[in-house]
C-alpha positions in Angstrom: -0.2 0.1 0.1 2.9 2.6 0.8 4.2 2.0 -2.7 1.0 2.8 -4.2 0.8 5.5 -2.6 3.6 6.8 -3.2 2.9 6.2 -6.8 -0.3 8.1 -6.7 1.5 11.3 -5.1 4.4 11.3 -7.5 1.6 11.5 -10.5 -0.8 13.8 -8.9 2.4 16.1 -8.1 3.5 15.6 -11.7 0.0 16.1 -13.0 -1.7 18.8 -10.5 -5.3 18.4 -10.3 -5.6 15.1 -12.2 -7.4 14.7 -14.9 -6.1 13.6 -18.7 -3.0 14.6 -17.9 -2.3 12.5 -14.5 -4.2 9.4 -16.3 -1.5 9.7 -19.3 1.6 9.7 -16.6 -0.3 6.4 -14.8 -0.4 4.6 -18.0 3.2 5.6 -18.9 4.2 4.6 -15.5 2.9 1.4 -15.9 4.2 0.8 -19.2 7.8 1.2 -17.7 7.0 -1.3 -15.1 5.3 -3.9 -16.9 8.5 -6.4 -17.5 9.1 -6.3 -13.6 5.4 -5.8 -12.2 5.1 -9.6 -11.5 8.4 -9.6 -9.7 7.0 -6.9 -7.1 4.0 -8.7 -6.3 5.3 -12.2 -6.5 4.4 -12.8 -2.5 1.1 -11.8 -3.3 -1.0 -15.5 -3.7 -3.3 -14.4 -6.5 -5.5 -17.6 -6.1 -5.9 -16.8 -2.2 -6.8 -13.3 -3.1 -9.4 -14.4 -5.3 -10.6 -17.5 -2.7 -11.5 -14.8 -0.5 -13.1 -12.4 -2.5 -15.1 -15.1 -4.1 -16.5 -15.7 -0.8 -17.4 -11.9 -0.3 -18.9 -11.8 -3.8 -20.9 -15.0 -2.7 -22.1 -13.8 0.5 -23.1 -10.2 -0.3 -23.9 -10.4 -4.2 -24.9 -14.0 -4.6 -22.6 -15.0 -7.1 -22.4 -17.4 -9.1 -25.8 -18.5 -8.5 -26.5 -21.9 -7.9 -28.1 -24.1 -11.1 -27.4 -20.8 -13.7 -26.4 -22.1 -16.8 -24.8 -18.4 -17.7 -21.6 -17.4 -16.1 -21.8 -14.2 -14.4 -19.9 -11.5 -15.8 -17.2 -9.8 -13.8 -15.2 -6.9 -14.8 -11.8 -6.8 -13.5 -10.6 -3.1 -13.3 -6.8 -2.2 -13.5 -6.4 -6.1 -14.5 -2.3 -5.5 -15.3 -0.3 -8.7 -16.2 -3.4 -10.7 -15.5 -2.7 -12.8 -12.6 -6.0 -12.8 -11.1 -7.9 -13.6 -14.1 -7.5 -17.3 -14.5 -8.4 -17.6 -10.6 -11.7 -15.7 -11.3 -12.7 -17.7 -14.4 -11.8 -20.7 -12.4 -14.2 -19.7 -9.9 -17.1 -19.9 -12.1 -17.1 -16.2 -14.0 -17.0 -14.9 -17.2 -14.0 -12.7 -16.8 -12.9 -9.3 -18.6 -10.0 -7.7 -17.7 -9.4 -4.0 -18.7 -6.3 -1.9 -18.5 -5.2 0.9 -19.9 -1.2 -0.2 -20.5 -1.0 -2.5 -23.8 2.2 -3.6 -22.4 0.2 -4.9 -19.5 -2.7 -6.3 -21.6 0.2 -8.4 -23.9 1.4 -9.9 -20.8 -2.0 -10.7 -19.9 -2.5 -12.2 -23.2 0.4 -13.9 -22.7 -0.6 -15.3 -19.6 -4.3 -16.2 -20.7 -2.7 -18.9 -23.6 -1.8 -21.0 -20.1 -5.3 -21.1 -18.6 -7.7 -24.0 -18.8 -10.2 -21.4 -19.1 -8.8 -19.2 -22.0 -12.9 -19.0 -23.5 -14.1 -17.2 -20.2 -11.3 -14.9 -20.1 -11.6 -11.3 -22.5 -9.0 -8.6 -22.4 -9.6 -5.3 -23.2 -7.1 -2.4 -23.4 -8.8 1.0 -22.4 -8.3 4.0 -19.9 -10.9 4.0 -17.3 -10.6 7.1 -17.0 -12.4 7.9 -20.6 -15.7 6.1 -21.9 -14.7 2.7 -22.9 -17.4 2.0 -25.7 -16.4 -1.6 -26.0 -17.3 -2.0 -22.0 -20.2 0.2 -22.2 -22.1 -1.7 -25.2 -23.8 -5.1 -24.8 -24.5 -7.1 -21.6 -23.9 -5.6 -18.1 -21.5 -6.7 -15.9 -22.8 -8.3 -12.6 -19.8 -7.2 -10.6 -16.6 -5.6 -10.9 -13.1 -5.8 -8.7 -9.8 -4.3 -8.5 -6.5 -5.7 -7.1 -4.0 -4.3 -5.4 -3.2 -0.6 -6.4 -5.7 0.4 -8.9 -8.2 2.5 -7.2 -5.3 4.4 -5.7 -4.7 6.0 -9.3 -8.0 7.9 -8.9 -9.8 10.2 -6.5 -12.9 8.8 -4.7 -14.9 11.1 -7.2 -12.8 9.8 -10.1 -13.8 6.3 -9.4 -17.6 7.1 -8.7 -17.4 8.5 -12.3 -15.6 5.4 -13.5 -18.3 3.1 -12.0 -20.9 5.2 -13.6 -19.8 5.2 -17.1 -19.8 1.2 -16.7 -23.6 1.6 -15.2 -22.8 0.0 -11.7 
């Protein structure tokens, strides 16, 4: 948490007032650290994290519903290199991972190829500080999750705006 807070403060200092300039700096930052990103979080057990989140999602949102033939649609905001996508798919979700960094999405695509649940995982490169038409057209998502430091990149008002665009 301390590292992500430092990143947020540094980005805000470079782009006072946030907004488009801050979003561009965030994207550039993650483009540059993509090759080492997973090593920064190598001690984080993605499967265990999803197991714990899944308990909350089941308890509070009732997903996935027993006997429902349709998989619930989960949107993973700021999916990065995709470490959490396969565990969510394994847990019974149709997962869409979205990230503004093309390099992160490229790494997530490589990781998706190793999943037994490839057909359940979709990836989208999109800056969530803007309206992403590919995410706002078609079927709605049942739930959205954000792991690690994604939410630290936005002010609370910006998070509300992102969720409003996505109709949550």
